[in-house]
N, C-alpha and C positions, 0 to 999 in steps of 0.2 A: 504660859510656855507649855503646860501640860495640857491646857485645854486644847492647844494646836494641836499637840500629838494626837488628842484623840479624834478630832476632826478628819486626820489623815488616817487614821486606824480606820474611821468610819467610810471613808472614800475608798480606800483599797479594799474593804471587806463589800461594799456594794458593787465593786467591779468584779471580784471573783464571784460574787452570789449572781451575778448575771451571765456569766461565762456557761457553755456547754461542756462541762467536763468529760462527756462522753469518751473524746478523744485521749485523752491521757490514760484511761483505762479500759480502752478498746480492745475486744477481744480480736486477734487477727485471724481473717478467713483464711489460713494458708498453713504448710508446713513449718513446725517449730521443731527446735532442739530441745528433747526433754531430759534426756541424762547424759552426763560425760564421767567416765572413770578415768582417772589418771595414772592409776597402777593399784594394785592390793598388797597384801600382807605378803602374798606369796611371790610376787615381782614387779618391780615400777615398769615394767613394759607390759603389764595386763591389762589393757586398756580397752575400753569398748563405747561407743557413741550410740545413741537411741536417737530416732525422729521420728517424731507424732504427727500425724493428718489431724489438727486442729480443726478442720471445717467440717461444715455438714454436707460437702459433696466429696464426691470421689475426685482425685487429684491425679491428673499426669504427671510423672517423673520420669519421662524418657530423657536419658543423658544429662539427669542431674549429679551433682557431685559433690564430695564432702572435701574441705580444706582446711589445712593447719596453718596459723602463720604464728611466729613468735612476737614476744612480748613487745618488742620495739619495731614489729613492722604495722604500716600502714597500707599495704598492699593486701591482696586476695590471699596470698600463701602460696604453699605447695599441696598439689592436688593427691589426697589421701586415696580415693577411689571413686568410680561412678556406677549410676546404674544404666547399663548399655543393653539393648535388646540384641539377639541374634543377628536381625537383619532389618533394614530400615523400612520395612512395611509393618512392624511390631511396634506397638505401643506399650509403655510401662504404666501401671495404675496403683494406687493406693486406696483401699476404701475408707469411707469415713470415720475417723476416729479408731485408727488401729496405727500398729507401729512399724517400723522398719530398724533392723539391728545390725549395726557393724561391727565388728571385733579386730583386735589386733590379732597377728599371725603368733604372737607370742601367747596370747590368751589361748588361741584355738589348740595350739601344743599342750597347753598346760591342761585344759580342759576337752579332751576330743570329741565328748557326747555333747558339747555346749556347740548349737546350731547357729547360723547366721545368713544374713541377706548379703553382707559383702564383708571381706577382710581387707585387712590394711597393714601396713607396714608400722610398728611401734615408733612412734615420734612425737608424743604430747607430752609438753613440759608440765613436771609436777608443782613447780612455783607460780608459773605465769604464760600466760598465752591466750590464743584466738582458734575456735572452731568455727567455719560457716559452712551454710548449705547454699550452694549456687545451682542456680537453673540452666538449663541447654543454652541459652542465650548470653550467659554470662552475667546475670542478674542475681544479685546477694538476696536471699530469701529470709535467711535467719543467721544469727549470730551469737556467741556468748564470749565473754573474757572472762578470764578470771587472774587474780593475783594482784597485788599493789603495783607492779611496773607494767601492767598491759595498757598499752594508750589508744588502742580503738575498738572497745567495747562499746556494746548499748548502754552506756553509764556503769561502770566497773564494778564487778563483785569482787570484793577485795580478799575475802579468806581463802585461803590454801587448803584444798582438799586434803586432810591427812590419809594416810593408809587406811582404807577399810571405810571411808566414806566416798560419796559421789557427789557431783554436782547436779543438782535435781530442780526441774521446774515446779513451782506450786500449783495446787489445784485450785481453782476458781470453782467452788462448791455451790455458788448461787447459778451459775452458768452451765456446770458440768462439764467445763473445758479445762485445759490446763492456762495457767496466767499468761498473759503476753503483752505488756505495758511498753515494751520497747525499752524498757530499763533492767537490765540485768541483776541490779542489787535488791530491786523490789521483786524478782521474778523468781530468781533461784534461792536454793537454800541447799545447807549439806545435809544429804539424808545417807542412811543405809542401803546399799545396794538389796534390790529385791531379789528373792530366792528363785524367781523364775522370770525370765525373759520371753516374748514372743517375735517369732519371725515368720517368714514366709507367707505374710499379706499381701505382696506385689504380685498382680496377675496380667497378664499380656492379653492385647486386644489387636488381632490382625487387621491392618489396612487391605481390603482386598482391591481397591482401586487408588493407587498411589498417585495418578496423574487428577485426581478428582478432589477439591478442598473439602476438609473434613474428613472422618474415619467412616469409610465404608465396609460394615461387618457384613455386606451382603451384596451381590453384584446386581446393580439396579436393570431392573427388566429392559429386556431388548439389547443391552450391553454385552460384549464379549470380552475375553482377558487375552493380552497379547504375553509374549514369553516374557517380558520387562514387569508384568504385574501393572501393565497401563490397562484401564478400561476403556473399550472401544466403543462409541455411541452406533446404535444399527444405523445401517446405510437407508439414506434419504431416497426414496422414489424420486429420479429425475421426472419422469415422464408419466403422470397420474392417469394421462389418456390411452396410454397404452396397456397391455395386459402384462401381466407380472412386473418382479422389480427392476426398475432400471436404475442400478446405483450409479452408474455415469452415462452419460448423453451417448445416445447409440449413434454409430456412424453414419455422417451424411442427412444427422438430424439437428435443429437447434430449436430453442424457445422464443414462442410468439408473443405477443403484447399480454396474453392472458396466461402466460407460464405453460401453456402447451407445447408439446413435442410436435413439430412440424418437419417434413422432409425439406431440406436445404438444396434447391436444385443448382446452386452456385456455389459449392464448397470452398472452390479458390477465394471467395469475396468475404471478406469480414462481415459479419452480421447475418442473420436470416434473409433467405430470399426463396419466398414460396414460389415465384413464379420468376421467369428470366426478365431481367429488367429490359425496359423499351430499347436502351442504348446497347443492349449485351446480346450474345446469341452464343451457343453452345458451340464447342470444338468437337472435334473426333475423340476426345478423350474424357468428355463430359463438363468441361471445366467453362466459366462465361468468360466470354472474352469479347473486346469491342467490338461491335458491328461496323464493317466497312461498308458505308452507303455508296464509295465510288470505286468499284473494282477495276475500273480502267486506268486509273489515279495511282501514282505511285505513295506507300504509305497507307495508313489506316485514316479514311474520312468518317470520323464519327459523327460530323455534320455534311451536308451537301455544301461545299465552298460557294461564296457569292460569284454569281455568274453562270452558274451551272445550275441544271434541273435534272431530277431523277426520270433515267430511260429505262428499258428494259433490260432485265438480267443483271441487275446491279450496277448499269453504266449510268455514269454521269456526263450529261450533254452541255455545252455552251450554250446558255439563251442571252447573251449580250452580241453588242457588235464587235467585231474583230479588232485586236488591236493592231496599229499600222507601225511596221519598221519604216522610220522616219528620215533619218539622217545618218552619213556615216562619214568618217575620217580615217581613210587608210593611210595615206601619207603626208604627216605631218611635217611643220618646218622645221629642221633641225632633227634630232632623235625622236624616233615614234614612241618610245618607251614612256608610258604615262600620258600619252598625248591621243593617242588613237580613241576614239569612241563610238559606240552606237546609240541612238536616240532612237523610243518609241514614243509613241502618240496614241493617247486614250480618247476615243470620238463618244463614249458614254457619259451620261449625266451622273453616273455612279462612280468612285473609286473601285479600282480594279486591283486586286491581289496576284503578283505575278508569281507565286508559289506554284502555280499549276502551268506554268508556259516554261520553256525551254528555248535557248540560242542556237540554230543550228548556222555553221560557219563554214563555208567552202563549197566547191561545187563536186568534183568529182568522188572526193573522200571528205564529206564534212564531218565537223565534230558538235558536240552537243554540251552546252554550259548550262549549270542553274544558276538563277538569279540568287544574289545575296538575301539571307534572311529579311522577314518585314518588308520587303521593296514592293511598293504599291505605286500607281499611277492616279493622280486626284483626277475627277471628272474634268474631260477637255484640258488635260494637262500634258506636259512633258516630261521625260526624265529619260536621262543619259548614264551611259557605264562607259567608264575607260576602262583601258586594259589595266590599270591598278585594281578596279573593283573587281573586274572578272577577267580569270586570266586567259583571254582569247589573244589571238594574231590576224591582224586584216593584212593581207599580203598588197604589196604596192602595186603589183602588175594587173591580176585579174580575180575576183571571187564575187561572192554575193553573202547576203545574209537574210535568213529566213527566220520567224517566229512559228513555234509549233507548241500544240499542248503536250503534256505529259503522257498521254497516248499516242505520240506522233501522228497526231492530225496537222496539217498545214493551217495555219492561222493567217500568215500574212509573210511575204518575202520581197526585196529589193531585186531590181535588174542586176545583170552582171556589170560592175562596172569595170573599165579597161585603161589602166597606166593613169592615173589622175595626177597631177602635177601637185609640188610642195603645196600644202596649206590649201587644197583645195577639196571641198565637201562633196560628196554624192547624195542630193537630197532631193526630197519629193516636195515640188513647189508647184501651188495651182494645179495638183493633180499631175504634174508632170515629174517625171526622174531627170534631173540635169545636175550639172555640176555646178559649184558656185564658188566665188572667194571669199564668201561672208559665213563661215561656220558659226551656227548659234547653238550649242550644246545646252539643252533645256529650255530653249525659248522656239518660238514660230520660225520656219525657215524664211532665208532672205535671198534674193537672187544676186547674181553677181553685179559687183560695180565697175561699168566698161568706162575707160577714159578714152578720151578722145585719139590719144598716140595708139591705142590699142586697135580702133577702130580702122585708123589709115591702114595699119598693118594687115588685119585682116581682109580689109577691102582690094590691097595690091596683089595679095597672094592668098585666095581661099583653097583650103583642101577640100576636096570633093567629098559630100557626105555618103556614109554607108548605104546599102541598097534598102536596109528598114529604116533609114532617117529620111528627113526632110529639113530645109532653111529655113529659121525664124526670119521672117521681115522685119522683125521689130530688133532683134539683137543678133542678126545675122550669123547664130551659130545654129548646128543641127539638133534637130530633136528625133525621137523615136517616132514612127508613124503608129498612129492609133486605128486599129482595125475597127470595123465597125460590126461585124458580128463575131461569132464564137459556136464553139461546138463542145457539148458536155460529154467529160470520158464517162463511159459505162460503170457502173457500181459493181463490185465483186460478187462473187455467188455468197449468198446468204445475207446480203444488203438490200435496201431500199433507198429510194430517193425521198427525201423529204420535202413537202409540198412548200414548206415555209422557209427553212433556209437554204434549199437546193444542195443539201449536203447528203452523202450516203450514210445510211442508219445499220444496225446489226438487226435481223430481223429476230424479235423474241420468241423464245420457245412458249407453247401454251399449256404444255404439258410437264409436269414434275414429279418424279417418281420418290417414293417415302423409303429412306434406308431402313431395312429390317431390324427390329430390337434385337439385345441381346437373350441368350438364354434366361437369364434371372431379371429381366424387363418384361413390362408390358406397356402398350400404347394409350395414355391418356386421353379418352375420347372428348375432353373438351378443350385441350389445348394441342392434340395430336401428338404430343412429344413423348419419348420414351420414360419410364419410371421404373425405380426398383420394385419387385414383388415381395412385400411385406408381409409376412409370417405371422398368422393370427392364433397359434396356440402355443404353448411350452410348457415344458415339464420341470418342476422345482428340482432343484441339485439337491442329492441327498445331504443331511447334516454330518458334519465330523464325529468322531467319537468325542464324547462328554458333552456332546450338545442336545437339544430336543427341538421340535418343532414347535411352535406356538400356534395353536389352533386357531386364536384370534386374527393374527397378523399373517400367518404361513411363513413365518420367517424362523431360522435357526436362533436359538439362544443357548448359554451355557448354564449347565445345572448346576447350583450353586450348593456348596457344602454348607451344613448349619455349623452355626457356631458353639462353641461348648459354654456351659451354665457355671457360673463363679459359683465357689463351694461354700460361701457364705453371703447373709443376707446384709443390706445396708441398714445400718442402724440409727434412726431418727435422733437427734439431740433438739431440743427445744432452747433458742436463743432469747434472750432479754435485752431491750433498747438501751437499758444505761445500767451503772453500777449503783446498786442503793448504799453500800458502805461508803463511797465518795459522798454522795448525797448527806448523808448524814453528818461526816465530818465537815464539809463547809458549812452546814447548818449551825453546828456547834460553836464555830468561829464567829458566825454572825449573831449569835444571841450573848456571847461573852463580850463582845465590843458594845452590843446596845446597853448591856448591864453597866458595864464600867463608864459608859457615857453619862448614864442615869447617876450614878455614884458621883461623879466629878460635877455634874449640875443640880445635885439634889437641892441646895438652897434657893437656887433659882427656880426649880421646879416647884418647890412649897410655895414661895411668893405668888406664883402664877397661880397656882390652885387658889390661894386665898382671896386674890382680886376675882377671879373667877364667880368664888362664892359670894363675895360681898355684891358682884354685879345682880347676879340672879335675886339676892335677898332683897334689894332696892327695886327690883322690878316688880316685885308683889307688893 
């Protein structure tokens, strides 16, 4: 049983010896509580708290605070006081291996000559409690708990300090620092208060650029400072190809693909337009607008419409066969509403859009009507429009229908109809306008169906034809007389007759006069357009008070003030990688365990030695 115990002891010792014990005795590279006085013989309210920079680096303590919590509390406790700078551009630092001294107001009254870095109201319990150092983010940096009832220390330091004694942190003489194993019972002891305590080690550093990460003790080159202590970067030259600093894009300019500033001839259009786009033109205000290819057609025609070709002076002329007015129904059977129609025919081999045409209805005071949007006639096709499609009216007595272009040029028209009977259409059949009792909207026109009864009635009593008509021997109906010759109407002044279409055209002017450029403009010899006259020289604006001109960049910069030098030097401290005392302690435990094992197995070890001796003797 005893041997089993020894085996267990050896196993535990091996594990302990194999562990890195540096964490247990590690010195915290941070701020520690060095001494706490809970009162003295003069008064229990004469309290002080001393803090020490235990690291080898200067440490910022901006907005760090001291807290006190009662023995039974597990919370951070009540705030005793904080190290707060005068403004948010200042940062507070403690030099390496220096102290911060905080005293109670009662101690300050008792010893008026005693200086300190911070004062607090006396509140520390003389029997048990906790003091903490907390950083500006609310993170606990160090704490100490004392008394048998304190429940939240770094392992309880049970002795209660009698009057005249203080809780003092032990000194690690090997490392030349204060001991901090995160165990209050090991790190603290009761000591006599020192005769002298140092204060005033805290120093300030001003951050001259609050908006830049880190602390800027001087203003970066080229930067300027606004009224809110924000550092403004130097302006960027938007146009490196233009003399002088262009902090913003000049009016009327834009960046090209090489990031060079170029004049924008179309400032009203998004993006840089170095030249006027082919589909645009400059208006009188210098804006780029859509180019109208057909000034004689209502609206802006950005392309020449189908069936037209470009004429002189921006006019668009028809170059297709004229659309034909093909059939009319003015007197429908029953109500005319929704039953009257006008039919058109397309004699061309291509579809024709009716957007450039108008209907003219009437004789003395005709009315004009536009076609519904997206109305088109297929090649050699028919299309009809009712008075529901277009709000026209075909009177029953006498009228006619004409098709004109949007510039009021006659394209085709029907002869005047005269009192058609109900359901009788006025249609172009075999090249002749005649009445038919077979209306055919959207289809080829058909002649009337003549019954035998109708023929007999017509033969018995025929009405004489009009002077400009003759009687058709096949149908026994009157037809218009077709004249063999015709006379051209003379063209108006400023027009000539086309030899191809036999239509009148406007005579184009061969001379164009340029509009003079404005006073601040010049004419571009390459494009013959007006452009702004760019200034080639500029004088730098004088720098503001407190600034100077940079001879390298010719820009203004703020004259930075110098930063005050600290009144003390940083004291270097040599750190070691491990605790020598800890290694010696663990090594001793291992040696004791091995010795005890040898004693317990001494008989077995003696026999083993004898066997080995006999073996080697026999080998000889």
